[in-house]
Backbone as CSV, one residue per row, in Angstrom:
resi,resn,N_x,N_y,N_z,CA_x,CA_y,CA_z,C_x,C_y,C_z
1,MET,92.574,105.530,144.577,93.247,104.248,144.419,94.242,104.077,145.557
2,ALA,94.335,102.855,146.098,95.153,102.622,147.275,96.603,102.285,146.961
3,THR,96.997,102.347,145.705,98.375,102.042,145.323,99.343,103.007,145.991
4,THR,100.482,102.479,146.476,101.549,103.321,147.000,102.846,102.971,146.302
5,ILE,103.697,103.961,146.088,104.987,103.737,145.435,106.086,104.109,146.417
6,GLN,106.956,103.147,146.713,108.037,103.378,147.657,109.088,104.303,147.066
7,ALA,109.881,104.889,147.947,110.996,105.714,147.487,111.973,104.840,146.702
8,GLU,112.795,105.478,145.912,113.747,104.759,145.058,114.723,103.931,145.906
9,ILE,114.858,102.649,145.550,115.783,101.759,146.242,116.622,101.018,145.210
10,PHE,117.730,100.408,145.644,118.547,99.600,144.744,118.204,98.123,144.948
11,ILE,117.966,97.437,143.824,117.557,96.029,143.859,118.532,95.215,143.012
12,PRO,118.963,94.031,143.473,119.812,93.163,142.632,119.112,92.831,141.320
13,ILE,119.821,92.985,140.217,119.230,92.753,138.903,118.726,91.323,138.772
14,SER,119.383,90.378,139.441,118.964,88.982,139.363,117.593,88.749,139.984
15,ARG,117.134,89.710,140.803,115.840,89.576,141.451,114.748,90.394,140.752
16,ILE,115.097,90.966,139.615,114.130,91.726,138.821,113.810,90.900,137.574
17,HIS,112.530,90.738,137.275,112.117,89.856,136.184,111.199,90.598,135.213
18,PRO,111.324,90.316,133.916,110.440,90.955,132.926,109.030,90.395,133.025
19,ASP,108.061,91.230,132.686,106.657,90.817,132.668,106.337,90.295,131.278
20,LEU,106.070,89.001,131.167,105.821,88.398,129.852,104.507,88.870,129.253
21,ASN,103.660,89.498,130.046,102.363,89.973,129.552,102.368,91.455,129.208
22,GLN,103.526,92.093,129.244,103.575,93.526,128.929,103.392,93.734,127.424
23,PRO,103.009,94.940,126.984,102.693,95.188,125.578,103.844,94.942,124.616
24,ARG,105.071,95.345,124.997,106.191,95.206,124.076,106.564,93.735,123.926
25,VAL,106.725,93.275,122.676,107.058,91.881,122.422,108.508,91.592,122.767
26,GLU,109.422,92.499,122.411,110.835,92.310,122.721,111.488,93.654,122.983
27,ALA,112.610,93.627,123.689,113.277,94.869,124.070,113.965,95.542,122.899
28,GLY,114.345,94.768,121.873,115.027,95.340,120.717,116.492,95.616,121.004
29,ASP,117.136,96.367,120.118,118.558,96.687,120.255,118.740,97.761,121.331
30,VAL,119.467,97.420,122.399,119.679,98.367,123.496,121.137,98.817,123.563
31,THR,121.878,98.624,122.466,123.299,98.967,122.463,123.518,100.445,122.763
32,GLU,122.776,101.320,122.069,122.940,102.758,122.285,122.518,103.159,123.692
33,LEU,121.440,102.545,124.186,120.979,102.844,125.531,122.038,102.424,126.555
34,ALA,122.647,101.260,126.342,123.691,100.786,127.262,124.880,101.743,127.261
35,ALA,125.254,102.233,126.068,126.372,103.182,125.978,126.051,104.467,126.722
36,SER,124.781,104.919,126.628,124.368,106.135,127.316,124.416,105.944,128.830
37,ILE,123.966,104.779,129.298,123.989,104.498,130.738,125.423,104.428,131.237
38,LEU,126.304,103.837,130.425,127.706,103.728,130.809,128.345,105.111,130.922
39,GLU,127.942,106.021,130.030,128.514,107.362,129.999,127.908,108.269,131.066
40,ASN,126.577,108.189,131.236,125.882,109.152,132.090,125.234,108.544,133.322
41,SER,125.363,107.249,133.502,124.686,106.477,134.544,123.190,106.394,134.216
42,LEU,122.451,105.631,135.004,121.022,105.468,134.771,120.283,106.661,135.374
43,LEU,119.645,107.452,134.508,119.034,108.706,134.948,117.633,108.532,135.509
44,GLN,116.977,107.420,135.189,115.595,107.220,135.637,115.422,105.796,136.147
45,ALA,114.954,105.670,137.380,114.718,104.346,137.962,113.563,103.656,137.253
46,ILE,113.598,102.328,137.236,112.500,101.577,136.640,111.378,101.437,137.664
47,LEU,110.189,101.040,137.186,109.045,100.826,138.068,108.776,99.326,138.151
48,VAL,108.696,98.801,139.368,108.461,97.367,139.561,107.364,97.166,140.598
49,ARG,106.905,95.930,140.704,105.975,95.543,141.770,106.407,94.170,142.276
50,PRO,106.060,93.808,143.496,106.446,92.501,144.031,105.989,91.371,143.104
51,HIS,106.879,90.423,142.869,106.550,89.298,141.976,105.509,88.410,142.655
52,PRO,104.429,88.050,141.935,103.336,87.295,142.562,103.677,85.841,142.895
53,SER,104.766,85.280,142.324,105.010,83.852,142.522,106.439,83.483,142.923
54,LYS,107.398,84.396,142.765,108.792,84.037,143.022,109.232,84.289,144.463
55,GLY,108.361,84.798,145.276,108.699,84.958,146.680,109.205,86.342,147.026
56,GLU,109.441,86.549,148.322,109.843,87.859,148.824,111.203,88.278,148.253
57,GLY,111.299,89.557,147.909,112.559,90.073,147.383,112.685,90.000,145.880
58,HIS,111.697,89.419,145.202,111.700,89.353,143.741,110.634,90.312,143.206
59,TYR,110.930,90.915,142.047,110.057,91.958,141.519,109.785,91.757,140.033
60,LEU,108.623,92.265,139.614,108.190,92.199,138.222,108.235,93.603,137.635
61,ILE,108.784,93.735,136.427,108.932,95.059,135.810,107.595,95.562,135.282
62,GLU,107.237,96.785,135.659,106.051,97.442,135.100,106.448,98.490,134.063
63,GLY,107.585,99.097,134.253,108.045,100.104,133.301,109.557,100.202,133.338
64,GLY,110.196,100.039,132.163,111.648,100.165,132.101,112.380,98.905,131.718
65,GLU,111.729,98.008,130.955,112.387,96.743,130.599,113.633,96.972,129.745
66,ARG,113.627,97.983,128.866,114.805,98.237,128.038,115.973,98.720,128.899
67,ARG,115.680,99.541,129.912,116.741,99.973,130.821,117.302,98.791,131.607
68,TRP,116.426,97.897,132.038,116.864,96.691,132.758,117.725,95.807,131.860
69,THR,117.306,95.646,130.594,118.064,94.831,129.634,119.446,95.437,129.391
70,ALA,119.500,96.777,129.252,120.775,97.447,129.013,121.710,97.299,130.216
71,CYS,121.162,97.393,131.420,121.986,97.237,132.623,122.532,95.817,132.736
72,ARG,121.741,94.845,132.347,122.219,93.456,132.333,123.341,93.302,131.318
73,LEU,123.178,93.949,130.153,124.199,93.885,129.112,125.519,94.454,129.612
74,LEU,125.445,95.473,130.449,126.645,96.107,130.993,127.247,95.314,132.160
75,GLY,126.565,94.271,132.584,127.076,93.463,133.683,126.838,94.056,135.056
76,MET,125.905,95.006,135.160,125.599,95.610,136.455,124.932,94.578,137.364
77,THR,125.177,94.663,138.650,124.612,93.709,139.599,123.361,94.221,140.292
78,GLU,123.161,95.547,140.322,121.965,96.117,140.910,121.603,97.406,140.187
79,MET,120.356,97.841,140.364,119.903,99.054,139.695,118.802,99.714,140.516
80,PRO,118.608,101.027,140.339,117.567,101.734,141.105,116.176,101.404,140.575
81,ALA,115.233,101.300,141.494,113.850,101.003,141.112,112.903,101.608,142.127
82,ARG,111.703,101.907,141.649,110.618,102.329,142.528,109.623,101.178,142.593
83,VAL,109.220,100.803,143.786,108.353,99.643,143.981,106.913,100.095,144.177
84,ARG,106.026,99.586,143.349,104.600,99.900,143.492,103.931,98.775,144.278
85,ILE,103.344,99.127,145.398,102.660,98.156,146.239,101.182,98.162,145.887
86,GLN,100.675,97.024,145.459,99.290,96.925,145.010,98.437,96.277,146.100
87,THR,97.297,96.874,146.407,96.386,96.333,147.411,95.174,95.714,146.731
88,GLU,94.314,95.090,147.512,93.133,94.441,146.953,92.185,95.435,146.315
89,GLU,92.252,96.688,146.777,91.342,97.702,146.224,91.840,98.273,144.902
90,ASP,93.051,97.924,144.498,93.625,98.486,143.278,92.911,98.008,142.026
91,ASP,93.003,98.806,141.006,92.501,98.450,139.693,93.435,97.406,139.084
92,ALA,92.913,96.223,138.760,93.746,95.137,138.246,94.375,95.478,136.897
93,ALA,93.749,96.396,136.171,94.258,96.745,134.845,95.402,97.750,134.902
94,GLN,95.666,98.343,136.081,96.623,99.439,136.161,98.039,99.083,135.712
95,PRO,98.588,97.897,136.075,99.939,97.565,135.589,100.045,97.586,134.070
96,LEU,99.035,97.049,133.383,99.059,97.055,131.920,98.921,98.472,131.392
97,VAL,98.077,99.277,132.024,97.929,100.676,131.608,99.252,101.417,131.786
98,ASN,99.943,101.197,132.907,101.233,101.851,133.142,102.235,101.504,132.053
99,ALA,102.329,100.205,131.722,103.272,99.771,130.692,102.909,100.348,129.334
100,LEU,101.611,100.403,129.050,101.155,100.967,127.781,101.534,102.433,127.661
101,VAL,101.229,103.202,128.694,101.477,104.647,128.655,102.959,104.928,128.485
102,GLU,103.812,104.210,129.234,105.250,104.444,129.133,105.742,104.197,127.711
103,ASN,105.322,103.094,127.111,105.783,102.773,125.758,105.163,103.681,124.703
104,LEU,103.897,104.074,124.902,103.258,104.988,123.945,103.953,106.333,123.945
105,HIS,104.321,106.824,125.121,104.994,108.116,125.200,106.362,108.073,124.537
106,ARG,106.980,106.908,124.516,108.281,106.781,123.868,108.148,106.311,122.424
107,LYS,106.902,106.100,121.974,106.623,105.634,120.615,107.348,104.309,120.330
108,ASP,107.402,103.429,121.358,108.122,102.173,121.215,107.253,101.036,120.695
109,LEU,105.935,101.178,120.747,105.056,100.078,120.358,104.604,100.230,118.915
110,ASN,104.565,99.102,118.185,103.994,99.149,116.846,102.486,98.942,116.942
111,ALA,101.798,99.058,115.796,100.333,99.020,115.807,99.792,97.694,116.323
112,VAL,100.459,96.593,116.004,99.987,95.278,116.451,100.134,95.148,117.964
113,GLU,101.254,95.597,118.509,101.453,95.539,119.956,100.424,96.405,120.683
114,ARG,100.153,97.578,120.114,99.123,98.438,120.716,97.766,97.746,120.681
115,ALA,97.424,97.183,119.514,96.124,96.525,119.357,95.953,95.388,120.350
116,GLN,96.985,94.570,120.515,96.883,93.437,121.430,96.785,93.893,122.885
117,ALA,97.480,94.972,123.228,97.383,95.503,124.593,95.986,96.071,124.838
118,TYR,95.456,96.835,123.870,94.094,97.353,123.995,93.095,96.197,124.093
119,GLY,93.343,95.145,123.306,92.458,93.983,123.320,92.424,93.320,124.688
120,ARG,93.569,93.261,125.353,93.606,92.689,126.705,92.814,93.549,127.678
121,LEU,92.985,94.872,127.575,92.228,95.767,128.454,90.727,95.620,128.210
122,ARG,90.352,95.388,126.980,88.942,95.221,126.637,88.398,93.864,127.084
123,ASP,89.124,92.791,126.743,88.608,91.439,126.958,88.834,90.918,128.377
124,GLU,89.993,91.239,128.968,90.306,90.713,130.295,89.802,91.605,131.421
125,TYR,89.739,92.916,131.157,89.369,93.840,132.231,88.053,94.569,131.957
126,GLY,87.422,94.273,130.815,86.101,94.819,130.534,86.053,96.300,130.240
127,LEU,87.178,96.893,129.791,87.185,98.327,129.482,86.670,98.562,128.063
128,SER,85.864,99.587,127.897,85.404,99.963,126.560,86.513,100.712,125.835
129,ALA,86.370,100.832,124.513,87.367,101.572,123.740,87.465,103.013,124.231
130,ARG,86.334,103.580,124.616,86.327,104.957,125.117,87.102,105.064,126.433
131,GLU,86.912,104.082,127.335,87.607,104.098,128.615,89.104,103.876,128.425
132,ILE,89.463,102.977,127.492,90.880,102.757,127.188,91.512,104.047,126.699
133,ALA,90.834,104.727,125.777,91.347,105.980,125.224,91.565,107.016,126.320
134,ARG,90.614,107.113,127.246,90.733,108.093,128.328,91.932,107.786,129.218
135,ARG,92.143,106.511,129.507,93.183,106.152,130.468,94.589,106.225,129.885
136,VAL,94.709,106.044,128.570,96.049,106.131,127.971,96.290,107.474,127.300
137,GLY,95.268,108.359,127.314,95.452,109.710,126.806,95.397,109.834,125.297
138,LEU,94.565,109.014,124.640,94.408,109.083,123.187,92.943,109.323,122.851
139,THR,92.641,109.528,121.564,91.255,109.702,121.148,90.598,108.343,120.944
140,ASP,89.262,108.303,121.022,88.523,107.063,120.772,88.839,106.515,119.387
141,THR,88.950,107.418,118.423,89.202,107.017,117.049,90.535,106.296,116.922
142,THR,91.567,106.836,117.549,92.895,106.232,117.460,92.894,104.818,118.034
143,VAL,92.273,104.645,119.196,92.203,103.314,119.817,91.380,102.369,118.948
144,GLY,90.259,102.863,118.409,89.415,102.029,117.558,90.122,101.560,116.298
145,GLN,90.955,102.428,115.713,91.705,102.061,114.514,92.677,100.924,114.810
146,ASP,93.290,100.941,115.997,94.215,99.855,116.353,93.462,98.574,116.688
147,LEU,92.368,98.683,117.425,91.593,97.497,117.789,91.069,96.762,116.567
148,MET,90.855,97.496,115.483,90.381,96.889,114.249,91.289,95.756,113.776
149,LEU,92.586,95.881,114.036,93.546,94.888,113.559,93.331,93.514,114.182
150,LEU,92.660,93.461,115.324,92.423,92.179,115.983,91.419,91.323,115.230
151,GLU,90.798,91.863,114.169,89.910,91.072,113.335,90.689,90.193,112.364
152,LEU,91.993,90.409,112.264,92.845,89.554,111.442,93.145,88.246,112.169
153,ASP,93.418,87.200,111.413,93.845,85.966,112.066,95.322,86.083,112.421
154,ASP,95.846,85.091,113.128,97.217,85.169,113.641,98.244,85.312,112.519
155,ARG,98.042,84.606,111.415,99.029,84.657,110.323,99.082,86.042,109.703
156,SER,97.909,86.614,109.439,97.876,87.954,108.848,98.398,89.001,109.817
157,LEU,98.068,88.826,111.115,98.534,89.771,112.125,100.060,89.745,112.216
158,GLU,100.639,88.558,112.073,102.088,88.439,112.131,102.735,89.119,110.927
159,ARG,102.095,89.067,109.775,102.620,89.740,108.582,102.632,91.256,108.784
160,VAL,101.599,91.764,109.462,101.561,93.194,109.755,102.664,93.543,110.755
161,ARG,102.854,92.680,111.750,103.879,92.931,112.748,105.265,92.989,112.109
162,LYS,105.523,92.101,111.140,106.822,92.038,110.484,106.970,93.086,109.387
163,LYS,105.915,93.907,109.181,105.900,94.970,108.181,105.959,94.430,106.760
164,GLU,105.543,93.172,106.592,105.356,92.638,105.244,104.099,93.250,104.637
165,VAL,103.224,93.715,105.502,101.969,94.355,105.125,101.846,95.639,105.929
166,SER,101.465,96.733,105.287,101.316,97.991,106.012,100.017,97.985,106.805
167,VAL,99.986,98.760,107.869,98.789,98.853,108.703,97.619,99.415,107.899
168,SER,97.876,100.397,107.072,96.800,101.012,106.282,96.208,100.001,105.296
169,GLU,97.058,99.152,104.697,96.551,98.120,103.784,95.710,97.100,104.539
170,ALA,96.152,96.760,105.741,95.400,95.805,106.557,94.029,96.368,106.916
171,ARG,93.994,97.638,107.323,92.720,98.252,107.692,91.779,98.326,106.503
172,ASP,92.318,98.693,105.334,91.482,98.765,104.133,90.884,97.403,103.802
173,ALA,91.704,96.345,103.949,91.216,94.999,103.646,90.145,94.568,104.645
174,ILE,90.319,94.935,105.906,89.322,94.598,106.926,88.002,95.299,106.621
175,LYS,88.078,96.589,106.266,86.862,97.335,105.939,86.156,96.719,104.732
176,LYS,86.943,96.296,103.743,86.356,95.669,102.557,85.657,94.377,102.929
177,THR,86.291,93.577,103.788,85.698,92.306,104.209,84.439,92.548,105.022
178,ARG,84.437,93.598,105.842,83.232,93.943,106.605,82.064,94.249,105.670
179,ARG,82.349,95.020,104.614,81.289,95.371,103.657,80.730,94.128,102.979
180,ILE,81.635,93.206,102.621,81.200,91.960,101.973,80.301,91.158,102.910
181,MET,80.706,91.070,104.176,79.922,90.296,105.139,78.561,90.940,105.388
182,ARG,78.507,92.273,105.471,77.224,92.948,105.661,76.306,92.705,104.466
183,LYS,76.876,92.737,103.283,76.085,92.515,102.073,75.528,91.105,102.051
184,LYS,76.338,90.119,102.458,75.885,88.729,102.493,74.750,88.544,103.489
185,LYS,74.822,89.271,104.596,73.794,89.144,105.627,72.618,90.081,105.395
186,GLY,72.702,90.894,104.339,71.614,91.812,104.030,71.539,92.994,104.964
187,GLN,72.664,93.322,105.611,72.674,94.448,106.549,73.065,95.734,105.842
188,GLN,72.526,96.818,106.323,72.892,98.129,105.794,74.218,98.564,106.405
189,PRO,75.039,99.335,105.675,76.302,99.843,106.243,76.043,100.609,107.535
190,GLN,76.907,100.405,108.497,76.744,101.049,109.795,77.652,102.264,109.908
191,ALA,77.214,103.198,110.727,78.047,104.374,110.986,79.255,103.957,111.809
192,PRO,80.348,104.713,111.762,81.526,104.390,112.577,81.153,104.229,114.042
193,THR,81.736,103.228,114.705,81.344,102.921,116.071,81.712,104.031,117.052
194,TRP,82.682,104.898,116.665,83.083,105.938,117.622,82.202,107.175,117.535
195,GLU,81.221,107.204,116.603,80.375,108.384,116.419,78.986,108.116,116.993
196,PRO,78.601,108.745,118.097,77.267,108.539,118.667,76.179,108.992,117.705
197,ASP,74.939,108.481,117.903,73.836,108.810,117.015,73.388,110.256,117.168
198,GLN,73.595,110.852,118.350,73.161,112.224,118.563,74.075,112.903,119.571
199,PHE,73.999,114.217,119.604,74.862,114.989,120.490,74.252,115.042,121.890
200,THR,74.836,114.296,122.794,74.372,114.280,124.178,75.582,114.399,125.100
201,ARG,75.342,114.420,126.393,76.440,114.478,127.354,77.275,113.210,127.338
202,HIS,76.747,112.139,126.697,77.481,110.880,126.620,78.458,110.858,125.442
203,HIS,78.364,111.829,124.550,79.300,111.907,123.430,80.712,112.111,123.983
204,HIS,81.709,111.406,123.416,83.058,111.474,123.974,83.702,112.850,123.836
205,LEU,83.111,113.721,122.997,83.638,115.078,122.847,82.747,116.126,123.519
206,ALA,81.770,115.655,124.301,80.778,116.571,124.872,81.418,117.656,125.738
207,ARG,82.281,117.262,126.662,82.876,118.249,127.564,83.774,119.227,126.816
208,LYS,84.463,118.722,125.812,85.322,119.596,125.025,84.486,120.625,124.275
209,ALA,83.353,120.182,123.707,82.469,121.095,122.977,81.867,122.125,123.928
210,GLU,81.454,121.670,125.112,80.876,122.579,126.105,81.886,123.645,126.527
211,THR,83.118,123.219,126.799,84.163,124.158,127.215,84.447,125.185,126.126
212,MET,84.492,124.720,124.878,84.755,125.628,123.761,83.632,126.650,123.609
213,CYS,82.406,126.172,123.770,81.254,127.067,123.617,81.259,128.145,124.704
214,GLU,81.600,127.761,125.909,81.676,128.721,127.000,82.799,129.727,126.758
215,ALA,83.952,129.214,126.290,85.104,130.090,126.059,84.819,131.103,124.949
216,ARG,84.045,130.688,123.972,83.713,131.586,122.852,82.585,132.554,123.196
217,GLY,81.944,132.342,124.343,80.875,133.251,124.748,79.610,133.117,123.934
218,HIS,79.308,131.887,123.494,78.102,131.656,122.681,76.882,131.480,123.585
219,THR,76.572,132.479,124.365,75.502,132.363,125.362,74.103,132.490,124.755
220,LEU,73.975,133.112,123.586,72.660,133.323,122.991,72.323,132.302,121.906
221,ARG,73.187,131.354,121.696,72.937,130.352,120.657,72.194,129.141,121.235
222,ARG,71.472,128.470,120.365,70.807,127.236,120.773,71.861,126.167,121.050
223,ARG,71.721,125.497,122.175,72.697,124.481,122.546,72.082,123.088,122.424
224,TYR,72.882,122.169,121.885,72.437,120.798,121.690,72.997,119.897,122.787
225,GLY,72.165,118.990,123.271,72.604,118.018,124.259,72.484,118.464,125.690
226,LYS,71.770,119.567,125.955,71.661,120.062,127.327,71.033,118.991,128.217
227,ASP,71.633,118.816,129.375,71.163,117.783,130.286,71.631,118.144,131.686
228,LYS,71.238,117.385,132.669,71.642,117.636,134.046,73.157,117.569,134.160
229,GLY,73.757,118.655,134.606,75.209,118.699,134.758,75.954,118.956,133.464
230,PHE,75.221,119.212,132.368,75.873,119.456,131.084,75.134,120.571,130.369
231,ALA,75.847,121.672,130.091,75.210,122.848,129.492,75.005,122.718,127.994
232,GLY,75.625,121.685,127.372,75.500,121.522,125.933,76.417,122.458,125.165
233,ALA,76.314,122.420,123.833,77.139,123.272,122.979,76.373,123.586,121.706
234,CYS,76.718,124.723,121.117,76.041,125.102,119.872,76.563,124.241,118.725
235,GLY,75.857,124.281,117.606,76.235,123.457,116.463,77.638,123.738,115.959
236,ALA,78.029,125.017,115.960,79.357,125.383,115.463,80.460,124.779,116.319
237,CYS,80.270,124.776,117.628,81.297,124.228,118.524,81.353,122.705,118.441
238,TRP,80.184,122.079,118.309,80.178,120.626,118.088,80.966,120.295,116.814
239,GLU,80.686,121.039,115.748,81.359,120.775,114.481,82.869,120.987,114.616
240,THR,83.285,122.015,115.327,84.708,122.310,115.481,85.450,121.171,116.171
241,VAL,84.913,120.699,117.316,85.629,119.658,118.068,85.626,118.324,117.306
242,ILE,84.555,118.067,116.563,84.517,116.826,115.775,85.542,116.886,114.654
243,ARG,85.645,118.033,113.988,86.643,118.166,112.922,88.067,118.072,113.483
244,GLN,88.292,118.636,114.663,89.604,118.529,115.295,89.949,117.078,115.598
245,ASP,88.964,116.336,116.103,89.176,114.930,116.432,89.479,114.121,115.170
246,GLU,88.746,114.398,114.101,88.981,113.705,112.834,90.357,114.051,112.272
247,ALA,90.754,115.315,112.416,92.056,115.743,111.905,93.190,115.028,112.630
248,LEU,93.055,114.864,113.953,94.075,114.151,114.722,94.207,112.710,114.263
249,ALA,93.062,112.057,114.059,93.080,110.659,113.625,93.662,110.527,112.221
250,THR,93.275,111.446,111.326,93.776,111.409,109.955,95.279,111.629,109.918
251,ARG,95.750,112.577,110.716,97.184,112.869,110.749,97.975,111.668,111.267
252,ALA,97.462,111.030,112.338,98.149,109.870,112.896,98.214,108.733,111.889
253,ALA,97.095,108.497,111.171,97.065,107.433,110.188,97.998,107.729,109.015
254,LEU,98.057,109.009,108.597,98.912,109.385,107.477,100.385,109.215,107.828
255,LEU,100.778,109.678,109.024,102.176,109.536,109.448,102.576,108.071,109.517
256,GLU,101.673,107.241,110.020,101.969,105.815,110.120,102.106,105.193,108.734
257,GLU,101.229,105.608,107.806,101.281,105.077,106.444,102.569,105.497,105.745
258,LEU,102.964,106.769,105.896,104.197,107.247,105.278,105.409,106.516,105.830
259,LYS,105.384,106.263,107.133,106.502,105.552,107.749,106.606,104.137,107.213
260,GLU,105.467,103.463,107.080,105.474,102.082,106.613,105.836,101.968,105.134
261,LYS,105.550,103.012,104.361,105.881,102.979,102.937,107.309,103.419,102.667
262,GLY,108.034,103.770,103.746,109.439,104.118,103.577,109.692,105.534,103.133
263,THR,108.705,106.404,103.259,108.892,107.793,102.827,109.342,108.686,103.963
264,LEU,109.508,108.131,105.164,110.076,108.864,106.280,111.454,108.292,106.596
265,PRO,112.371,109.096,107.150,113.728,108.603,107.441,113.706,107.347,108.308
266,GLY,114.574,106.401,107.942,114.722,105.190,108.733,113.658,104.153,108.497
267,THR,112.888,104.263,107.392,111.846,103.283,107.115,112.090,102.637,105.769
268,THR,111.461,101.500,105.553,111.571,100.779,104.284,110.181,100.494,103.746
269,PRO,110.019,100.423,102.407,108.693,100.191,101.820,108.126,98.841,102.245
270,SER,106.807,98.744,102.323,106.152,97.485,102.671,105.755,96.745,101.399
271,ASN,105.438,95.470,101.546,105.033,94.641,100.416,103.533,94.711,100.218
272,PRO,103.038,94.341,99.011,101.591,94.326,98.770,100.903,93.402,99.763
273,PHE,99.627,93.655,100.012,98.894,92.900,101.024,97.824,92.033,100.382
274,LEU,97.688,90.819,100.880,96.599,89.948,100.482,95.424,90.188,101.415
275,PRO,94.186,89.956,100.972,93.032,90.167,101.846,93.193,89.391,103.141
276,PRO,92.685,89.913,104.253,92.918,89.282,105.553,92.064,88.051,105.778
277,PHE,92.520,87.205,106.669,91.716,86.095,107.159,91.168,86.541,108.503
278,LEU,89.846,86.561,108.596,89.244,87.045,109.830,89.303,85.984,110.913
279,VAL,89.328,86.451,112.150,89.353,85.531,113.282,88.072,84.715,113.298
280,PRO,88.144,83.381,113.502,86.930,82.547,113.527,85.958,83.030,114.602
281,THR,84.688,82.976,114.286,83.648,83.354,115.245,83.008,82.093,115.801
282,THR,82.100,82.271,116.744,81.450,81.109,117.350,80.556,80.387,116.363
283,SER,80.128,81.071,115.307,79.237,80.450,114.332,79.989,79.800,113.189
284,GLY,81.312,79.908,113.183,82.070,79.333,112.080,83.260,80.182,111.764
285,SER,84.164,79.706,110.930,85.346,80.477,110.569,85.092,81.244,109.304
286,THR,85.651,82.445,109.239,85.435,83.326,108.085,86.758,83.635,107.436
287,THR,86.873,83.414,106.141,88.123,83.641,105.422,87.858,84.416,104.147
288,ASN,88.457,85.623,104.051,88.318,86.451,102.851,86.860,86.667,102.453
289,GLY,86.013,86.849,103.465,84.620,87.167,103.164,83.757,85.965,102.953
290,THR,84.272,84.717,103.104,83.457,83.529,102.933,83.359,82.782,104.234
291,THR,82.232,82.176,104.507,82.034,81.460,105.755,81.991,79.983,105.492
292,SER,82.768,79.224,106.242,82.768,77.774,106.080,81.823,77.134,107.077
């Protein structure tokens, strides 16, 4: 990639602008962050890129909007930043990926914000759920669970965002509506989209299974999925990595559910959920399993 990042420089805060398309909806309360900056100074420069429309000397924030907001609150006139110079050969999705990764690592995004950011990477930049997962460092299952929320209409999605409805309740309602729609269309239940039909080198856990099999020294066992450039893995190793992947997804979903139900510190219980209204399709609008 031809992207280059300049050394840290100081930029007038008035010439730094928030990116309205970044994953986080709002900066939230930055009072504690401002107090920390006042006490210890700003320990990490923000990441910016030249603003596409405001002219030379103006920059768009790629990472660090809360730090920028806190510095403005303190009345600072300039702040340190690293400038990312983007060329024509650059990946257009990279700014959104950068913002996503920064917020995910800080656990600043809620499920709806994650889902909408993943949706943009999918719809605007043509990335598959598997590619999104690879680039942000998560499992396919985790990304797929968040993308599921985009099947809600705007009103229901807003209720989830405001925590009037828990994410787990929303997902359960979506799955129920999917079953109803399949039954109406006479379709058989489908396997989870993140699980390939067979063990091949295209399976998202293939390399992990292969590495495990080699590390365990299973040289005399029958290997599944052997192909050019891929040694395959025995059944036991395939089963191990799949169970590990499922355990990670289950743990993430459980922690999120406990947090939303108020059983973790600093959380409050959520309200009961009504069945979701699905996003209208090209063939008509669908509401609670009925098509108009």
